[in-house]
C-alpha positions in Angstrom: -112.6 80.0 -1.4 -113.9 79.2 -4.9 -117.5 78.2 -5.4 -118.5 74.9 -6.9 -122.0 74.7 -8.6 -123.6 71.4 -9.8 -126.7 71.6 -11.6 -129.4 69.2 -12.6 -129.1 67.1 -9.5 -132.0 64.9 -9.2 -134.2 65.8 -6.2 -133.9 62.2 -4.8 -129.9 62.5 -4.7 -130.2 65.9 -3.2 -132.6 64.7 -0.5 -130.5 61.7 0.3 -127.4 64.0 0.6 -129.3 66.3 2.9 -130.3 63.1 5.0 -126.7 62.1 5.3 -125.6 65.4 6.3 -128.2 65.6 9.0 -127.3 62.2 10.3 -123.7 63.3 10.8 -124.8 66.6 12.5 -124.0 69.0 9.5 -125.7 70.9 6.8 -125.3 69.5 3.2 -122.8 72.2 2.3 -120.6 71.4 5.2 -121.1 67.7 4.6 -120.2 67.9 0.9 -117.2 70.2 1.6 -115.9 67.5 4.1 -116.4 64.6 1.5 -114.7 66.6 -1.3 -111.6 67.2 0.9 -111.5 63.4 1.6 -112.1 62.5 -1.9 -109.2 64.3 -3.2 -106.9 62.5 -0.6 -107.6 59.2 -2.6 -104.9 57.8 -5.0 -105.5 58.7 -8.5 -105.8 55.4 -10.7 -104.4 56.6 -14.2 -105.6 54.7 -17.2 -102.2 54.9 -18.9 -98.6 55.6 -18.0 -95.2 54.4 -18.3 -92.6 53.9 -15.5 -88.8 54.2 -16.8 -85.9 53.2 -14.7 -82.2 53.1 -14.9 -79.2 52.1 -12.8 -76.6 51.7 -11.7 -74.8 54.0 -14.0 -77.3 53.4 -16.7 -76.0 49.9 -17.3 -79.5 48.4 -16.5 -82.6 50.1 -17.9 -86.3 49.3 -18.8 -89.9 50.4 -18.6 -93.2 49.1 -17.7 -96.1 50.7 -19.5 -99.9 50.5 -19.3 -101.8 51.4 -22.5 -105.2 53.2 -22.4 -106.7 49.8 -23.2 -105.0 47.9 -20.3 -102.2 46.2 -22.1 -99.0 46.0 -20.2 -95.6 46.5 -22.0 -92.3 45.5 -20.4 -88.7 45.8 -21.1 -85.7 45.2 -18.9 -82.0 45.1 -20.3 -79.5 43.6 -20.1 -80.9 40.7 -18.2 -77.4 39.4 -17.4 -76.4 42.4 -15.2 -79.7 42.3 -13.2 -79.3 41.7 -9.3 -81.9 39.4 -7.7 -83.3 42.5 -6.0 -83.9 44.3 -9.5 -85.5 41.1 -10.7 -88.0 40.9 -7.9 -88.7 44.7 -7.9 -89.4 44.5 -11.7 -91.7 41.4 -11.2 -93.5 43.3 -8.1 -93.9 46.6 -10.1 -95.2 44.7 -13.3 -97.9 43.0 -11.0 -99.0 46.2 -9.5 -99.3 48.1 -13.0 -101.2 45.1 -14.2 -103.7 45.1 -11.5 -103.9 49.0 -11.4 -106.0 49.2 -8.2 -105.9 52.5 -6.2 -102.3 53.0 -5.0 -100.8 50.4 -7.3 -99.1 53.0 -9.4 -97.5 54.5 -6.4 -96.5 51.1 -5.1 -94.8 50.2 -8.3 -92.8 53.4 -8.5 -91.8 52.9 -4.8 -90.6 49.3 -5.3 -88.5 50.3 -8.5 -87.1 53.2 -6.6 -85.7 50.8 -4.0 -83.8 48.7 -6.7 -82.8 51.1 -9.4 -81.1 54.5 -9.1 -83.4 56.5 -11.3 -87.3 56.0 -11.7 -89.4 58.4 -13.7 -93.2 58.4 -14.6 -93.8 59.7 -18.1 -96.9 59.7 -20.4 -97.7 56.5 -22.2 -96.1 56.3 -25.5 -97.9 54.3 -28.4 -94.8 53.1 -30.4 -97.0 52.0 -33.4 -99.0 55.2 -33.6 -96.1 57.3 -32.5 -98.3 59.4 -30.2 -98.7 60.1 -26.6 -102.0 59.1 -24.9 -103.4 62.1 -23.1 -105.1 61.7 -19.7 -108.4 62.7 -21.2 -108.3 60.5 -24.3 -110.3 57.4 -24.6 -109.0 54.2 -25.7 -110.5 54.6 -29.1 -108.7 58.2 -29.6 -105.5 56.9 -28.5 -105.1 54.5 -31.6 
């Protein structure tokens, strides 16, 4: 197994971690290992992304995108061909993307997948700057 070394932890933080571990009947290393394993199971909240969707037969298509600064972009075409289920899915997915709490991106993807034949998550594309926002970039770097 790989080792993880964390330097410059304040002594009061290290002491508090040791105290929590002892209260759980573990040593600090075992307690931290268990909490790291739990931490990686949490949903990832992405700052920016785009959900593209199509179907049936590419007659209906669109996207919902979230920019690094939290702006939401929506497109759905052609509106005349949409079913009630597709309209509802688009609205619900848009609300999830706008809220962007843990698990909301996954909820939006799932609800769109139930109403459209194909759904993809792609990086956020800034049309004006003609650049992709990288996961590490800050809002200032993306513009």
